[in-house]
C-alpha positions as CSV (number, residue, x, y, z in Angstrom):
1,T,0.0,0.0,0.0
2,T,3.0,2.3,0.0
3,N,5.5,3.5,-2.6
4,P,8.4,2.9,-2.1
5,P,7.4,-0.4,-0.5
6,I,7.8,-0.9,3.3
7,M,8.6,-4.3,4.7
8,I,7.6,-5.6,8.1
9,G,9.0,-8.8,9.4
10,S,7.8,-10.5,12.6
11,A,9.0,-13.5,14.6
12,G,7.4,-15.2,17.6
13,C,4.0,-17.0,18.0
14,A,2.6,-17.6,14.5
15,S,-1.0,-16.8,15.5
16,D,0.0,-13.6,17.2
17,C,2.1,-12.6,14.1
18,E,-0.8,-13.3,11.8
19,S,-3.2,-11.3,14.0
20,L,-0.7,-8.4,14.1
21,K,-0.4,-8.5,10.3
22,R,-4.1,-8.3,9.8
23,R,-4.4,-5.4,12.2
24,M,-1.6,-3.5,10.5
25,R,-3.3,-4.1,7.1
26,L,-6.6,-2.8,8.3
27,E,-5.0,0.4,9.8
28,L,-2.8,1.0,6.7
29,D,-5.8,0.5,4.4
30,A,-7.8,3.0,6.4
31,L,-5.0,5.6,6.4
32,T,-4.5,5.1,2.6
33,M,-8.2,5.7,1.9
34,N,-8.2,8.9,4.1
35,N,-5.1,10.2,2.3
36,N,-6.3,9.6,-1.3
37,N,-7.3,13.2,-1.7
38,S,-4.0,14.6,-0.4
39,N,-0.5,14.6,-1.7
40,S,1.0,13.1,1.5
41,K,2.6,9.7,1.3
42,L,2.8,7.2,4.1
43,G,6.5,6.9,4.8
44,V,8.5,4.3,6.7
45,A,8.7,6.5,9.8
46,S,4.9,6.8,9.9
47,V,4.4,3.0,9.5
48,A,7.0,2.4,12.3
49,N,5.1,4.7,14.6
50,L,1.8,3.1,13.7
51,L,3.2,-0.4,14.6
52,Q,4.5,1.0,17.9
53,Q,1.0,2.3,18.8
54,I,-0.6,-1.0,18.0
55,L,1.9,-3.0,20.0
56,Y,1.7,-0.7,23.0
57,S,-2.1,-0.7,23.0
58,R,-1.8,-4.4,23.8
59,R,0.8,-4.0,26.6
60,G,-1.5,-5.7,29.1
61,F,-1.8,-8.8,27.0
62,P,0.9,-8.2,24.3
63,F,1.3,-9.8,21.0
64,Y,4.1,-12.4,21.3
65,S,5.7,-10.9,18.2
66,F,9.1,-9.3,17.7
67,C,9.2,-7.1,14.6
68,V,11.6,-5.4,12.2
69,V,10.4,-2.6,9.9
70,A,12.5,-1.7,6.9
71,G,12.0,0.8,4.0
72,L,13.4,3.9,2.2
73,H,13.5,7.2,3.9
74,P,14.7,10.7,3.0
75,P,18.2,11.5,4.3
76,Q,18.1,12.5,8.0
77,E,19.8,15.8,7.3
78,L,16.8,16.9,5.2
79,I,14.4,16.0,8.0
80,L,16.2,17.6,10.8
81,S,17.3,20.8,9.0
82,D,15.1,23.8,8.6
83,G,13.0,23.8,5.4
84,G,14.4,20.4,4.3
85,G,11.1,18.9,3.3
86,D,10.8,20.8,0.0
87,D,14.2,19.5,-1.2
88,S,13.6,15.9,-0.3
89,G,13.4,14.9,-4.0
90,K,16.9,16.3,-4.7
91,K,18.7,13.5,-2.9
92,S,18.2,9.8,-3.2
93,M,16.4,7.9,-0.5
94,E,18.3,6.0,2.2
95,G,17.5,2.8,4.1
96,A,15.8,2.9,7.5
97,V,15.4,0.0,9.9
98,Y,13.5,-0.1,13.1
99,V,13.5,-2.9,15.7
100,Y,10.8,-3.6,18.4
101,D,10.2,-5.5,21.5
102,A,6.8,-7.1,22.3
103,I,5.2,-4.0,23.8
104,G,6.2,-1.5,21.2
105,S,9.5,0.0,22.4
106,Y,11.4,0.7,19.2
107,E,14.5,2.5,17.8
108,R,16.1,3.1,14.5
109,V,19.3,1.1,13.9
110,A,21.8,0.5,11.2
111,V,21.4,-3.3,11.2
112,G,18.6,-5.2,12.9
113,S,17.4,-8.8,13.3
114,A,14.7,-10.8,15.1
115,G,13.8,-14.4,15.6
116,T,15.6,-17.7,16.0
117,G,19.4,-17.3,16.0
118,R,19.3,-13.5,16.6
119,E,21.8,-13.8,19.5
120,L,24.3,-15.3,17.0
121,L,23.3,-13.3,13.9
122,Q,23.3,-9.8,15.3
123,P,27.0,-9.5,16.4
124,I,28.1,-11.0,13.1
125,L,26.0,-8.5,11.1
126,D,27.3,-5.6,13.3
127,Q,30.9,-6.6,12.6
128,L,30.5,-7.2,8.9
129,F,28.7,-3.9,8.2
130,S,30.9,-2.0,10.5
131,D,33.9,-3.2,8.5
132,A,32.1,-2.3,5.3
133,T,31.4,1.2,6.6
134,T,35.0,1.6,7.7
135,T,36.3,1.2,4.2
136,I,34.2,4.2,3.0
137,I,34.5,6.6,5.9
138,S,37.5,8.8,5.4
139,K,39.7,10.1,8.1
140,E,38.7,13.7,7.4
141,D,35.2,12.9,8.8
142,D,36.7,12.6,12.2
143,P,40.5,13.2,12.6
144,S,40.5,11.6,16.0
145,I,39.6,8.2,14.6
146,T,42.5,6.1,13.3
147,I,41.8,2.9,11.3
148,N,44.3,0.1,11.5
149,N,44.8,-2.7,9.0
150,N,44.1,-5.4,11.6
151,D,40.5,-4.4,12.0
152,N,41.1,-2.9,15.4
153,H,39.6,0.6,15.6
154,S,41.3,3.0,18.0
155,N,40.5,6.5,19.1
156,N,43.7,8.2,20.4
157,G,45.0,4.9,21.6
158,R,41.7,3.8,23.1
159,S,39.3,1.3,21.6
160,G,36.3,3.0,20.0
161,D,33.2,2.3,17.9
162,I,33.6,3.2,14.3
163,M,29.8,3.6,14.0
164,A,29.7,6.2,16.8
165,I,28.9,9.8,15.9
166,P,31.0,12.5,17.6
167,P,29.0,14.8,20.0
168,M,29.7,17.9,17.9
169,K,28.2,16.2,14.8
170,Q,25.1,15.0,16.5
171,R,23.6,18.5,16.5
172,V,21.7,19.5,13.3
173,G,20.0,22.7,12.4
174,V,19.4,26.0,14.1
175,A,16.9,24.5,16.5
176,G,19.6,22.1,17.8
177,S,17.9,18.8,16.8
178,L,20.0,15.8,17.7
179,R,21.0,12.8,15.6
180,P,21.2,9.4,17.3
181,P,24.6,8.8,18.9
182,V,25.4,6.1,16.5
183,Q,25.0,5.9,12.7
184,T,21.7,4.5,11.6
185,V,22.7,3.9,8.0
186,V,25.5,1.7,6.6
187,R,27.6,2.9,3.7
188,C,28.3,0.0,1.4
189,S,27.2,-1.2,-2.1
190,V,24.2,-3.4,-2.7
191,E,26.5,-6.3,-3.7
192,D,28.4,-6.0,-0.4
193,A,25.2,-5.8,1.6
194,V,23.8,-9.0,0.0
195,K,27.1,-10.8,0.4
196,N,27.4,-9.8,4.1
197,V,23.8,-11.0,4.9
198,A,24.4,-14.3,3.1
199,R,27.7,-14.8,4.9
200,A,26.1,-14.1,8.3
201,Y,23.3,-16.6,7.8
202,Q,25.7,-19.2,6.5
203,S,27.7,-18.8,9.7
204,V,24.7,-19.0,12.0
205,A,23.3,-22.1,10.1
206,E,26.5,-24.0,11.1
207,R,25.8,-23.4,14.8
208,E,22.0,-23.1,15.1
209,I,20.0,-26.2,14.2
210,S,16.8,-24.1,13.8
211,V,18.3,-21.9,11.0
212,G,18.9,-23.6,7.7
213,D,17.8,-24.7,4.3
214,E,17.6,-21.3,2.5
215,V,17.8,-17.6,3.1
216,V,15.7,-15.2,1.0
217,I,17.1,-11.6,0.7
218,C,14.8,-8.9,-0.6
219,V,16.6,-5.7,-1.8
220,V,14.6,-2.5,-2.3
221,K,16.4,0.2,-4.4
222,S,15.3,3.7,-4.8
223,T,14.8,4.9,-8.4
224,A,14.0,8.4,-9.7
225,V,11.4,8.3,-12.4
226,V,10.9,11.3,-14.7
227,A,7.5,11.4,-16.3
228,S,7.2,13.6,-19.4
229,S,4.2,16.0,-19.6
230,A,1.5,15.7,-22.2
231,G,2.7,18.9,-24.0
232,G,6.2,17.6,-24.3
233,G,7.7,20.4,-22.3
234,G,9.8,19.1,-19.4
235,G,9.0,16.4,-17.0
236,R,8.1,15.6,-13.4
237,R,10.4,13.7,-11.0
238,S,8.8,11.1,-8.8
239,E,10.4,8.6,-6.4
240,G,9.9,4.9,-7.1
241,A,11.6,1.6,-6.1
242,V,12.8,-1.6,-7.5
243,L,12.5,-4.9,-5.6
244,K,14.9,-7.7,-6.2
245,V,15.0,-11.1,-4.5
246,Y,18.1,-13.3,-4.0
247,R,18.1,-16.8,-2.7
248,Y,21.1,-18.6,-1.1
249,P,21.2,-22.2,0.1
250,L,22.1,-22.9,3.7
251,K,23.1,-25.9,5.6
252,K,20.4,-28.6,5.7
253,H,20.0,-30.1,9.2
């Protein structure tokens, strides 16, 4: 019901996940019908907030469902800066991932996972995508960070997190809005991202008997579509997306 598409994954009790899915579809359909006469689009941040409200409304008897929301979002600098909304079409969209607990507490992260094998999968993904980001971040972004060849990141001789954002760079705009203290977007190519996810699942499948057979990776890429006008003069830019699916075999238990 959204464009670009927004993906919601849930893990836990199958019946609760199905009930939550139907509730989300009803709410999204109602919001889409109410917004048909306006130019506003339902973005991933709005869907993430809607899911939080649904989960929290059942906090007394919660859905046994642990969710991950993923989609495309305007760059955070445009949202937090003054007057950035009108220029959102001038920059490509970036990925946004939100993770939840059972009662709706959620946060935006760079890499998220849920379900069986999460305890093994999450640190592997963090390490793989942290290394991928390290190869792109230049030393000019933060002169205090030095990157060694042995994958040990140091900050003036002390161990540090390469994904952390320095305090002076967390403040955005005149109003003083703050970014999260860590990066919420990984900087790597689509090919590297797919390769890292496949490697992580292959590693977990060797150690977790409940993870195996096959991993299906869905990639959503932002595309700018220019539609020509009827009179032939100029065109109109609109944001779209392309969905690709990759399948990789895993260990069969």
